VMD Tcl script that builds the backbone (N, CA, C; Angstrom):
set m [mol new atoms 486]
animate dup $m
set s [atomselect $m all]
$s set {name element resname resid chain x y z} {
  {N N UNK 1 A 28.112 333.713 83.036}
  {CA C UNK 1 A 27.190 332.613 83.283}
  {C C UNK 1 A 25.760 333.101 83.534}
  {N N UNK 2 A 25.656 334.377 83.847}
  {CA C UNK 2 A 24.325 334.942 84.080}
  {C C UNK 2 A 23.495 334.874 82.816}
  {N N UNK 3 A 22.236 334.604 82.977}
  {CA C UNK 3 A 21.322 334.649 81.850}
  {C C UNK 3 A 21.160 333.358 81.074}
  {N N UNK 4 A 21.936 332.340 81.373}
  {CA C UNK 4 A 21.832 331.084 80.608}
  {C C UNK 4 A 20.440 330.477 80.751}
  {N N UNK 5 A 19.903 330.519 81.966}
  {CA C UNK 5 A 18.575 329.932 82.189}
  {C C UNK 5 A 17.468 330.731 81.502}
  {N N UNK 6 A 17.794 331.939 81.033}
  {CA C UNK 6 A 16.817 332.776 80.339}
  {C C UNK 6 A 16.840 332.579 78.821}
  {N N UNK 7 A 17.812 331.838 78.316}
  {CA C UNK 7 A 17.904 331.591 76.873}
  {C C UNK 7 A 16.710 330.746 76.443}
  {N N UNK 8 A 16.142 331.054 75.259}
  {CA C UNK 8 A 14.952 330.351 74.775}
  {C C UNK 8 A 15.166 328.838 74.691}
  {N N UNK 9 A 16.313 328.406 74.187}
  {CA C UNK 9 A 16.573 326.972 74.044}
  {C C UNK 9 A 16.583 326.281 75.407}
  {N N UNK 10 A 17.171 326.929 76.407}
  {CA C UNK 10 A 17.223 326.356 77.760}
  {C C UNK 10 A 15.823 326.349 78.366}
  {N N UNK 11 A 15.053 327.397 78.117}
  {CA C UNK 11 A 13.673 327.440 78.623}
  {C C UNK 11 A 12.834 326.288 78.048}
  {N N UNK 12 A 13.063 325.949 76.767}
  {CA C UNK 12 A 12.339 324.818 76.166}
  {C C UNK 12 A 12.709 323.516 76.875}
  {N N UNK 13 A 13.979 323.354 77.216}
  {CA C UNK 13 A 14.413 322.147 77.933}
  {C C UNK 13 A 13.797 322.125 79.328}
  {N N UNK 14 A 13.818 323.254 80.024}
  {CA C UNK 14 A 13.214 323.320 81.363}
  {C C UNK 14 A 11.734 322.956 81.307}
  {N N UNK 15 A 11.022 323.454 80.292}
  {CA C UNK 15 A 9.600 323.136 80.134}
  {C C UNK 15 A 9.416 321.643 79.859}
  {N N UNK 16 A 10.287 321.063 79.019}
  {CA C UNK 16 A 10.189 319.624 78.713}
  {C C UNK 16 A 10.494 318.782 79.949}
  {N N UNK 17 A 11.455 319.218 80.759}
  {CA C UNK 17 A 11.759 318.498 82.004}
  {C C UNK 17 A 10.525 318.480 82.904}
  {N N UNK 18 A 9.897 319.634 83.063}
  {CA C UNK 18 A 8.709 319.738 83.920}
  {C C UNK 18 A 7.553 318.921 83.350}
  {N N UNK 19 A 7.321 319.068 82.051}
  {CA C UNK 19 A 6.219 318.369 81.392}
  {C C UNK 19 A 6.351 316.853 81.516}
  {N N UNK 20 A 7.585 316.362 81.454}
  {CA C UNK 20 A 7.833 314.918 81.507}
  {C C UNK 20 A 8.192 314.421 82.906}
  {N N UNK 21 A 8.067 315.302 83.880}
  {CA C UNK 21 A 8.324 314.973 85.288}
  {C C UNK 21 A 9.718 314.386 85.510}
  {N N UNK 22 A 10.695 314.934 84.792}
  {CA C UNK 22 A 12.099 314.559 85.018}
  {C C UNK 22 A 12.587 315.455 86.145}
  {N N UNK 23 A 13.026 314.842 87.226}
  {CA C UNK 23 A 13.324 315.576 88.453}
  {C C UNK 23 A 14.685 316.274 88.450}
  {N N UNK 24 A 15.596 315.834 87.590}
  {CA C UNK 24 A 16.934 316.426 87.581}
  {C C UNK 24 A 16.910 317.901 87.238}
  {N N UNK 25 A 17.696 318.698 87.963}
  {CA C UNK 25 A 17.748 320.131 87.728}
  {C C UNK 25 A 18.879 320.477 86.771}
  {N N UNK 26 A 18.664 321.483 85.965}
  {CA C UNK 26 A 19.695 321.955 85.051}
  {C C UNK 26 A 20.852 322.517 85.870}
  {N N UNK 27 A 22.046 322.091 85.499}
  {CA C UNK 27 A 23.265 322.557 86.169}
  {C C UNK 27 A 24.045 323.406 85.164}
  {N N UNK 28 A 24.507 324.558 85.616}
  {CA C UNK 28 A 25.308 325.442 84.776}
  {C C UNK 28 A 26.778 325.182 85.107}
  {N N UNK 29 A 27.541 324.820 84.076}
  {CA C UNK 29 A 28.962 324.531 84.241}
  {C C UNK 29 A 29.792 325.777 83.938}
  {N N UNK 30 A 30.874 325.968 84.692}
  {CA C UNK 30 A 31.736 327.120 84.435}
  {C C UNK 30 A 32.493 326.947 83.117}
  {N N UNK 31 A 32.853 325.706 82.791}
  {CA C UNK 31 A 33.504 325.409 81.510}
  {C C UNK 31 A 32.435 324.896 80.549}
  {N N UNK 32 A 32.696 324.993 79.255}
  {CA C UNK 32 A 31.709 324.504 78.300}
  {C C UNK 32 A 31.622 322.986 78.333}
  {N N UNK 33 A 30.490 322.495 77.865}
  {CA C UNK 33 A 30.255 321.052 77.750}
  {C C UNK 33 A 30.025 320.720 76.283}
  {N N UNK 34 A 30.796 321.377 75.393}
  {CA C UNK 34 A 30.611 321.161 73.955}
  {C C UNK 34 A 30.990 319.750 73.533}
  {N N UNK 35 A 31.878 319.113 74.284}
  {CA C UNK 35 A 32.233 317.723 73.990}
  {C C UNK 35 A 31.922 316.885 75.219}
  {N N UNK 36 A 31.797 315.590 75.002}
  {CA C UNK 36 A 31.529 314.681 76.126}
  {C C UNK 36 A 32.649 314.756 77.159}
  {N N UNK 37 A 33.885 314.855 76.692}
  {CA C UNK 37 A 35.031 314.922 77.606}
  {C C UNK 37 A 34.969 316.190 78.466}
  {N N UNK 38 A 34.640 317.325 77.837}
  {CA C UNK 38 A 34.524 318.575 78.593}
  {C C UNK 38 A 33.403 318.487 79.629}
  {N N UNK 39 A 32.272 317.947 79.229}
  {CA C UNK 39 A 31.132 317.829 80.143}
  {C C UNK 39 A 31.476 316.919 81.320}
  {N N UNK 40 A 32.082 315.778 81.020}
  {CA C UNK 40 A 32.450 314.835 82.080}
  {C C UNK 40 A 33.444 315.470 83.048}
  {N N UNK 41 A 34.414 316.185 82.494}
  {CA C UNK 41 A 35.397 316.886 83.319}
  {C C UNK 41 A 34.726 317.872 84.255}
  {N N UNK 42 A 33.819 318.677 83.720}
  {CA C UNK 42 A 33.130 319.692 84.498}
  {C C UNK 42 A 32.249 319.112 85.593}
  {N N UNK 43 A 31.752 317.910 85.361}
  {CA C UNK 43 A 30.866 317.255 86.326}
  {C C UNK 43 A 31.608 316.297 87.260}
  {N N UNK 44 A 32.857 315.958 86.903}
  {CA C UNK 44 A 33.611 315.004 87.708}
  {C C UNK 44 A 33.065 313.588 87.598}
  {N N UNK 45 A 32.649 313.204 86.387}
  {CA C UNK 45 A 32.068 311.874 86.159}
  {C C UNK 45 A 32.788 311.184 85.005}
  {N N UNK 46 A 32.432 309.927 84.751}
  {CA C UNK 46 A 32.981 309.180 83.623}
  {C C UNK 46 A 32.408 309.725 82.321}
  {N N UNK 47 A 33.226 309.765 81.289}
  {CA C UNK 47 A 32.789 310.279 79.991}
  {C C UNK 47 A 31.617 309.451 79.437}
  {N N UNK 48 A 31.546 308.176 79.786}
  {CA C UNK 48 A 30.449 307.316 79.328}
  {C C UNK 48 A 29.087 307.734 79.844}
  {N N UNK 49 A 29.054 308.542 80.912}
  {CA C UNK 49 A 27.792 308.995 81.489}
  {C C UNK 49 A 27.191 310.176 80.738}
  {N N UNK 50 A 27.919 310.690 79.765}
  {CA C UNK 50 A 27.414 311.815 78.976}
  {C C UNK 50 A 26.553 311.260 77.844}
  {N N UNK 51 A 25.315 311.734 77.790}
  {CA C UNK 51 A 24.377 311.334 76.734}
  {C C UNK 51 A 24.433 312.406 75.645}
  {N N UNK 52 A 25.248 312.165 74.642}
  {CA C UNK 52 A 25.430 313.131 73.550}
  {C C UNK 52 A 24.318 312.977 72.517}
  {N N UNK 53 A 23.770 314.099 72.089}
  {CA C UNK 53 A 22.717 314.094 71.064}
  {C C UNK 53 A 23.355 314.400 69.713}
  {N N UNK 54 A 23.419 313.384 68.862}
  {CA C UNK 54 A 24.036 313.506 67.554}
  {C C UNK 54 A 22.929 313.407 66.498}
  {N N UNK 55 A 22.932 314.342 65.551}
  {CA C UNK 55 A 21.875 314.392 64.542}
  {C C UNK 55 A 22.414 313.985 63.176}
  {N N UNK 56 A 21.638 313.140 62.514}
  {CA C UNK 56 A 21.913 312.727 61.138}
  {C C UNK 56 A 20.654 312.984 60.329}
  {N N UNK 57 A 20.757 312.777 59.033}
  {CA C UNK 57 A 19.618 312.990 58.145}
  {C C UNK 57 A 19.195 311.649 57.555}
  {N N UNK 58 A 17.900 311.368 57.607}
  {CA C UNK 58 A 17.335 310.170 56.987}
  {C C UNK 58 A 17.181 310.418 55.483}
  {N N UNK 59 A 16.971 309.358 54.690}
  {CA C UNK 59 A 16.838 309.534 53.235}
  {C C UNK 59 A 15.766 310.551 52.822}
  {N N UNK 60 A 14.720 310.724 53.630}
  {CA C UNK 60 A 13.664 311.698 53.290}
  {C C UNK 60 A 13.987 313.107 53.808}
  {N N UNK 61 A 15.224 313.299 54.273}
  {CA C UNK 61 A 15.726 314.575 54.806}
  {C C UNK 61 A 15.219 314.916 56.199}
  {N N UNK 62 A 14.455 314.019 56.832}
  {CA C UNK 62 A 14.015 314.275 58.199}
  {C C UNK 62 A 15.146 313.905 59.171}
  {N N UNK 63 A 15.126 314.502 60.373}
  {CA C UNK 63 A 16.219 314.260 61.312}
  {C C UNK 63 A 16.138 312.914 62.041}
  {N N UNK 64 A 17.309 312.335 62.225}
  {CA C UNK 64 A 17.512 311.139 63.050}
  {C C UNK 64 A 18.333 311.593 64.238}
  {N N UNK 65 A 17.830 311.388 65.450}
  {CA C UNK 65 A 18.575 311.716 66.659}
  {C C UNK 65 A 19.153 310.429 67.229}
  {N N UNK 66 A 20.455 310.433 67.456}
  {CA C UNK 66 A 21.114 309.313 68.120}
  {C C UNK 66 A 21.655 309.839 69.447}
  {N N UNK 67 A 21.112 309.321 70.547}
  {CA C UNK 67 A 21.583 309.685 71.881}
  {C C UNK 67 A 22.626 308.641 72.245}
  {N N UNK 68 A 23.888 309.050 72.223}
  {CA C UNK 68 A 24.973 308.094 72.396}
  {C C UNK 68 A 25.787 308.359 73.652}
  {N N UNK 69 A 26.396 307.330 74.167}
  {CA C UNK 69 A 27.299 307.464 75.304}
  {C C UNK 69 A 28.559 308.179 74.852}
  {N N UNK 70 A 29.049 309.070 75.694}
  {CA C UNK 70 A 30.270 309.796 75.377}
  {C C UNK 70 A 31.510 308.930 75.308}
  {N N UNK 71 A 31.382 307.651 75.659}
  {CA C UNK 71 A 32.578 306.800 75.653}
  {C C UNK 71 A 32.944 306.275 74.268}
  {N N UNK 72 A 32.095 306.523 73.288}
  {CA C UNK 72 A 32.449 306.136 71.922}
  {C C UNK 72 A 31.714 306.987 70.893}
  {N N UNK 73 A 32.155 306.874 69.661}
  {CA C UNK 73 A 31.510 307.580 68.556}
  {C C UNK 73 A 30.396 306.702 67.984}
  {N N UNK 74 A 29.463 307.347 67.295}
  {CA C UNK 74 A 28.407 306.600 66.605}
  {C C UNK 74 A 29.046 305.877 65.414}
  {N N UNK 75 A 28.805 304.581 65.330}
  {CA C UNK 75 A 29.262 303.788 64.182}
  {C C UNK 75 A 28.184 303.942 63.105}
  {N N UNK 76 A 28.406 304.884 62.192}
  {CA C UNK 76 A 27.372 305.228 61.220}
  {C C UNK 76 A 27.033 304.061 60.296}
  {N N UNK 77 A 28.020 303.237 59.970}
  {CA C UNK 77 A 27.738 302.080 59.103}
  {C C UNK 77 A 26.856 301.073 59.826}
  {N N UNK 78 A 27.144 300.822 61.105}
  {CA C UNK 78 A 26.350 299.897 61.918}
  {C C UNK 78 A 24.905 300.394 62.036}
  {N N UNK 79 A 24.748 301.669 62.383}
  {CA C UNK 79 A 23.404 302.228 62.559}
  {C C UNK 79 A 22.634 302.210 61.240}
  {N N UNK 80 A 23.285 302.613 60.163}
  {CA C UNK 80 A 22.622 302.610 58.850}
  {C C UNK 80 A 22.159 301.203 58.495}
  {N N UNK 81 A 23.028 300.209 58.721}
  {CA C UNK 81 A 22.674 298.818 58.413}
  {C C UNK 81 A 21.479 298.363 59.252}
  {N N UNK 82 A 21.477 298.707 60.552}
  {CA C UNK 82 A 20.369 298.310 61.427}
  {C C UNK 82 A 19.053 298.972 61.020}
  {N N UNK 83 A 19.165 300.162 60.422}
  {CA C UNK 83 A 17.959 300.873 59.966}
  {C C UNK 83 A 17.591 300.511 58.530}
  {N N UNK 84 A 18.399 299.645 57.902}
  {CA C UNK 84 A 18.123 299.231 56.531}
  {C C UNK 84 A 18.386 300.317 55.510}
  {N N UNK 85 A 19.372 301.172 55.800}
  {CA C UNK 85 A 19.709 302.273 54.904}
  {C C UNK 85 A 21.129 302.089 54.387}
  {N N UNK 86 A 21.421 302.698 53.254}
  {CA C UNK 86 A 22.771 302.647 52.712}
  {C C UNK 86 A 23.762 303.391 53.576}
  {N N UNK 87 A 23.374 304.593 53.998}
  {CA C UNK 87 A 24.237 305.393 54.868}
  {C C UNK 87 A 23.408 306.451 55.575}
  {N N UNK 88 A 23.980 306.990 56.647}
  {CA C UNK 88 A 23.343 308.083 57.367}
  {C C UNK 88 A 23.796 309.391 56.745}
  {N N UNK 89 A 22.861 310.284 56.522}
  {CA C UNK 89 A 23.208 311.579 55.943}
  {C C UNK 89 A 23.860 312.486 56.967}
  {N N UNK 90 A 24.948 313.110 56.573}
  {CA C UNK 90 A 25.639 314.085 57.423}
  {C C UNK 90 A 24.858 315.399 57.409}
  {N N UNK 91 A 24.958 316.148 58.495}
  {CA C UNK 91 A 24.253 317.419 58.579}
  {C C UNK 91 A 25.224 318.526 58.987}
  {N N UNK 92 A 24.835 319.765 58.713}
  {CA C UNK 92 A 25.649 320.897 59.125}
  {C C UNK 92 A 24.953 321.637 60.267}
  {N N UNK 93 A 25.615 322.672 60.765}
  {CA C UNK 93 A 25.095 323.420 61.911}
  {C C UNK 93 A 23.733 324.049 61.618}
  {N N UNK 94 A 23.527 324.502 60.385}
  {CA C UNK 94 A 22.239 325.106 60.025}
  {C C UNK 94 A 21.105 324.087 60.090}
  {N N UNK 95 A 21.371 322.864 59.613}
  {CA C UNK 95 A 20.364 321.799 59.656}
  {C C UNK 95 A 20.031 321.469 61.114}
  {N N UNK 96 A 21.061 321.357 61.950}
  {CA C UNK 96 A 20.861 321.046 63.370}
  {C C UNK 96 A 19.983 322.106 64.015}
  {N N UNK 97 A 20.314 323.372 63.795}
  {CA C UNK 97 A 19.566 324.480 64.401}
  {C C UNK 97 A 18.124 324.513 63.887}
  {N N UNK 98 A 17.946 324.328 62.573}
  {CA C UNK 98 A 16.608 324.388 61.989}
  {C C UNK 98 A 15.721 323.238 62.453}
  {N N UNK 99 A 16.288 322.050 62.591}
  {CA C UNK 99 A 15.458 320.892 62.957}
  {C C UNK 99 A 15.223 320.783 64.459}
  {N N UNK 100 A 16.249 321.094 65.260}
  {CA C UNK 100 A 16.110 320.902 66.707}
  {C C UNK 100 A 15.807 322.186 67.465}
  {N N UNK 101 A 16.287 323.310 66.923}
  {CA C UNK 101 A 16.172 324.568 67.656}
  {C C UNK 101 A 17.365 324.813 68.556}
  {N N UNK 102 A 18.358 323.931 68.500}
  {CA C UNK 102 A 19.558 324.048 69.329}
  {C C UNK 102 A 20.789 324.253 68.457}
  {N N UNK 103 A 21.770 324.944 69.017}
  {CA C UNK 103 A 23.057 325.083 68.342}
  {C C UNK 103 A 23.945 323.912 68.730}
  {N N UNK 104 A 24.831 323.529 67.815}
  {CA C UNK 104 A 25.778 322.453 68.106}
  {C C UNK 104 A 26.547 322.816 69.375}
  {N N UNK 105 A 26.732 321.826 70.249}
  {CA C UNK 105 A 27.387 322.050 71.536}
  {C C UNK 105 A 26.389 322.131 72.674}
  {N N UNK 106 A 25.114 322.329 72.329}
  {CA C UNK 106 A 24.086 322.405 73.364}
  {C C UNK 106 A 22.826 321.646 72.990}
  {N N UNK 107 A 22.939 320.716 72.008}
  {CA C UNK 107 A 21.755 319.989 71.530}
  {C C UNK 107 A 21.239 319.049 72.620}
  {N N UNK 108 A 20.030 319.304 73.032}
  {CA C UNK 108 A 19.382 318.479 74.052}
  {C C UNK 108 A 18.560 317.381 73.376}
  {N N UNK 109 A 18.392 316.243 74.045}
  {CA C UNK 109 A 17.520 315.211 73.484}
  {C C UNK 109 A 16.037 315.544 73.648}
  {N N UNK 110 A 15.729 316.547 74.477}
  {CA C UNK 110 A 14.334 316.953 74.721}
  {C C UNK 110 A 14.174 318.444 74.417}
  {N N UNK 111 A 12.930 318.871 74.229}
  {CA C UNK 111 A 12.661 320.280 74.009}
  {C C UNK 111 A 12.883 320.743 72.577}
  {N N UNK 112 A 12.835 319.801 71.639}
  {CA C UNK 112 A 13.034 320.133 70.226}
  {C C UNK 112 A 11.880 320.978 69.712}
  {N N UNK 113 A 12.175 321.856 68.739}
  {CA C UNK 113 A 11.126 322.621 68.065}
  {C C UNK 113 A 10.232 321.673 67.279}
  {N N UNK 114 A 10.864 320.741 66.549}
  {CA C UNK 114 A 10.152 319.721 65.769}
  {C C UNK 114 A 10.765 318.381 66.138}
  {N N UNK 115 A 10.073 317.533 66.882}
  {CA C UNK 115 A 10.660 316.265 67.319}
  {C C UNK 115 A 11.232 315.472 66.143}
  {N N UNK 116 A 12.360 314.783 66.381}
  {CA C UNK 116 A 12.980 314.004 65.304}
  {C C UNK 116 A 12.070 312.889 64.819}
  {N N UNK 117 A 12.236 312.525 63.548}
  {CA C UNK 117 A 11.434 311.455 62.949}
  {C C UNK 117 A 11.729 310.126 63.647}
  {N N UNK 118 A 12.997 309.894 63.931}
  {CA C UNK 118 A 13.445 308.647 64.578}
  {C C UNK 118 A 14.461 309.018 65.649}
  {N N UNK 119 A 14.346 308.380 66.810}
  {CA C UNK 119 A 15.330 308.573 67.877}
  {C C UNK 119 A 15.836 307.211 68.325}
  {N N UNK 120 A 17.156 307.095 68.374}
  {CA C UNK 120 A 17.814 305.896 68.880}
  {C C UNK 120 A 18.547 306.271 70.157}
  {N N UNK 121 A 18.615 305.332 71.114}
  {CA C UNK 121 A 19.392 305.569 72.327}
  {C C UNK 121 A 20.378 304.422 72.510}
  {N N UNK 122 A 21.590 304.793 72.774}
  {CA C UNK 122 A 22.704 303.867 72.925}
  {C C UNK 122 A 22.514 302.989 74.170}
  {N N UNK 123 A 22.518 301.680 73.980}
  {CA C UNK 123 A 22.367 300.765 75.113}
  {C C UNK 123 A 23.507 300.910 76.119}
  {N N UNK 124 A 24.654 301.458 75.708}
  {CA C UNK 124 A 25.781 301.656 76.636}
  {C C UNK 124 A 25.402 302.617 77.767}
  {N N UNK 125 A 24.440 303.514 77.531}
  {CA C UNK 125 A 24.017 304.447 78.579}
  {C C UNK 125 A 23.313 303.726 79.726}
  {N N UNK 126 A 22.791 302.533 79.464}
  {CA C UNK 126 A 22.103 301.757 80.514}
  {C C UNK 126 A 23.085 301.249 81.567}
  {N N UNK 127 A 24.387 301.339 81.285}
  {CA C UNK 127 A 25.405 300.903 82.246}
  {C C UNK 127 A 25.528 301.846 83.440}
  {N N UNK 128 A 24.901 303.011 83.361}
  {CA C UNK 128 A 25.071 304.035 84.390}
  {C C UNK 128 A 23.750 304.351 85.075}
  {N N UNK 129 A 23.832 304.562 86.388}
  {CA C UNK 129 A 22.644 304.908 87.162}
  {C C UNK 129 A 22.132 306.295 86.775}
  {N N UNK 130 A 23.073 307.228 86.542}
  {CA C UNK 130 A 22.730 308.590 86.153}
  {C C UNK 130 A 23.514 308.940 84.898}
  {N N UNK 131 A 22.842 309.560 83.939}
  {CA C UNK 131 A 23.509 310.083 82.746}
  {C C UNK 131 A 23.186 311.577 82.659}
  {N N UNK 132 A 24.029 312.303 81.967}
  {CA C UNK 132 A 23.873 313.752 81.845}
  {C C UNK 132 A 23.737 314.122 80.382}
  {N N UNK 133 A 22.792 315.014 80.090}
  {CA C UNK 133 A 22.546 315.450 78.716}
  {C C UNK 133 A 22.593 316.974 78.644}
  {N N UNK 134 A 22.860 317.481 77.447}
  {CA C UNK 134 A 22.878 318.928 77.230}
  {C C UNK 134 A 21.481 319.496 77.449}
  {N N UNK 135 A 21.457 320.737 77.940}
  {CA C UNK 135 A 20.189 321.384 78.256}
  {C C UNK 135 A 19.969 322.643 77.417}
  {N N UNK 136 A 20.417 322.600 76.154}
  {CA C UNK 136 A 20.121 323.700 75.253}
  {C C UNK 136 A 21.172 324.790 75.164}
  {N N UNK 137 A 22.279 324.626 75.871}
  {CA C UNK 137 A 23.358 325.628 75.874}
  {C C UNK 137 A 24.662 324.902 76.193}
  {N N UNK 138 A 25.802 325.362 75.633}
  {CA C UNK 138 A 27.077 324.687 75.883}
  {C C UNK 138 A 27.517 324.634 77.348}
  {N N UNK 139 A 26.923 325.446 78.211}
  {CA C UNK 139 A 27.273 325.420 79.632}
  {C C UNK 139 A 26.192 324.755 80.498}
  {N N UNK 140 A 25.115 324.268 79.880}
  {CA C UNK 140 A 23.975 323.749 80.648}
  {C C UNK 140 A 23.765 322.258 80.392}
  {N N UNK 141 A 23.608 321.495 81.482}
  {CA C UNK 141 A 23.377 320.049 81.405}
  {C C UNK 141 A 22.327 319.661 82.452}
  {N N UNK 142 A 21.733 318.475 82.266}
  {CA C UNK 142 A 20.795 317.983 83.276}
  {C C UNK 142 A 21.001 316.484 83.484}
  {N N UNK 143 A 20.762 316.006 84.738}
  {CA C UNK 143 A 20.872 314.580 85.016}
  {C C UNK 143 A 19.565 313.870 84.716}
  {N N UNK 144 A 19.677 312.630 84.265}
  {CA C UNK 144 A 18.507 311.813 83.984}
  {C C UNK 144 A 18.949 310.353 84.023}
  {N N UNK 145 A 18.125 309.473 83.507}
  {CA C UNK 145 A 18.483 308.057 83.451}
  {C C UNK 145 A 18.249 307.547 82.028}
  {N N UNK 146 A 18.855 306.422 81.735}
  {CA C UNK 146 A 18.637 305.767 80.442}
  {C C UNK 146 A 17.143 305.539 80.231}
  {N N UNK 147 A 16.467 304.991 81.243}
  {CA C UNK 147 A 15.041 304.656 81.121}
  {C C UNK 147 A 14.196 305.904 80.875}
  {N N UNK 148 A 14.513 307.009 81.581}
  {CA C UNK 148 A 13.760 308.246 81.363}
  {C C UNK 148 A 13.929 308.747 79.935}
  {N N UNK 149 A 15.177 308.786 79.459}
  {CA C UNK 149 A 15.417 309.262 78.096}
  {C C UNK 149 A 14.744 308.365 77.065}
  {N N UNK 150 A 14.858 307.067 77.272}
  {CA C UNK 150 A 14.246 306.114 76.338}
  {C C UNK 150 A 12.742 306.371 76.241}
  {N N UNK 151 A 12.103 306.570 77.390}
  {CA C UNK 151 A 10.660 306.779 77.433}
  {C C UNK 151 A 10.252 308.148 76.891}
  {N N UNK 152 A 10.844 309.201 77.434}
  {CA C UNK 152 A 10.463 310.563 77.074}
  {C C UNK 152 A 10.739 310.862 75.601}
  {N N UNK 153 A 11.833 310.315 75.077}
  {CA C UNK 153 A 12.205 310.563 73.679}
  {C C UNK 153 A 11.587 309.554 72.719}
  {N N UNK 154 A 10.822 308.610 73.262}
  {CA C UNK 154 A 10.237 307.539 72.428}
  {C C UNK 154 A 11.335 306.907 71.572}
  {N N UNK 155 A 12.445 306.618 72.251}
  {CA C UNK 155 A 13.650 306.151 71.557}
  {C C UNK 155 A 13.706 304.621 71.489}
  {N N UNK 156 A 14.355 304.144 70.450}
  {CA C UNK 156 A 14.618 302.723 70.289}
  {C C UNK 156 A 16.026 302.447 70.809}
  {N N UNK 157 A 16.142 301.534 71.775}
  {CA C UNK 157 A 17.445 301.176 72.334}
  {C C UNK 157 A 18.219 300.325 71.324}
  {N N UNK 158 A 19.478 300.677 71.129}
  {CA C UNK 158 A 20.299 299.993 70.126}
  {C C UNK 158 A 21.778 300.223 70.437}
  {N N UNK 159 A 22.593 299.228 70.130}
  {CA C UNK 159 A 24.037 299.442 70.210}
  {C C UNK 159 A 24.407 300.312 69.015}
  {N N UNK 160 A 24.996 301.490 69.294}
  {CA C UNK 160 A 25.280 302.428 68.201}
  {C C UNK 160 A 26.767 302.690 68.010}
  {N N UNK 161 A 27.592 302.154 68.896}
  {CA C UNK 161 A 29.030 302.407 68.795}
  {C C UNK 161 A 29.843 301.223 69.238}
  {N N UNK 162 A 31.161 301.370 69.099}
  {CA C UNK 162 A 32.054 300.266 69.432}
  {C C UNK 162 A 32.661 300.380 70.797}
}
mol reanalyze $m
mol bondsrecalc $m
mol representation Tube
mol addrep $m
């Protein structure tokens, strides 16, 4: 667990937290938080409180970030329809790393190398006083709120899952 806070991706998240005056401190989990269920388990919270950062590709190949509640999957047909698109483009690990600067399992909604073209935030996250998001590493997470994420990420609130 030593050295996680020294990783470049985590340092970018720490800088973004400070820059945006988000008071929650990065917490290092002994178990990985690669999935919402793992993160919730490690934190002792409801899986719905996990703000998962899922990346898709827009028709122009730019990234779409969907910050979704861990209690459901992104309904890609619903989101595509709401955005007036035929479908959301699937991405691979290389695309995720190149666009966000994070590896899958530690993608944070903040601290991106190149901010996403469009960011959506799941309205289901508003059901919780505190939500937790990845902090740039599979063992690192930070607490925040729906309102903070919506504001800091310049996100559009939308129902994204069932």
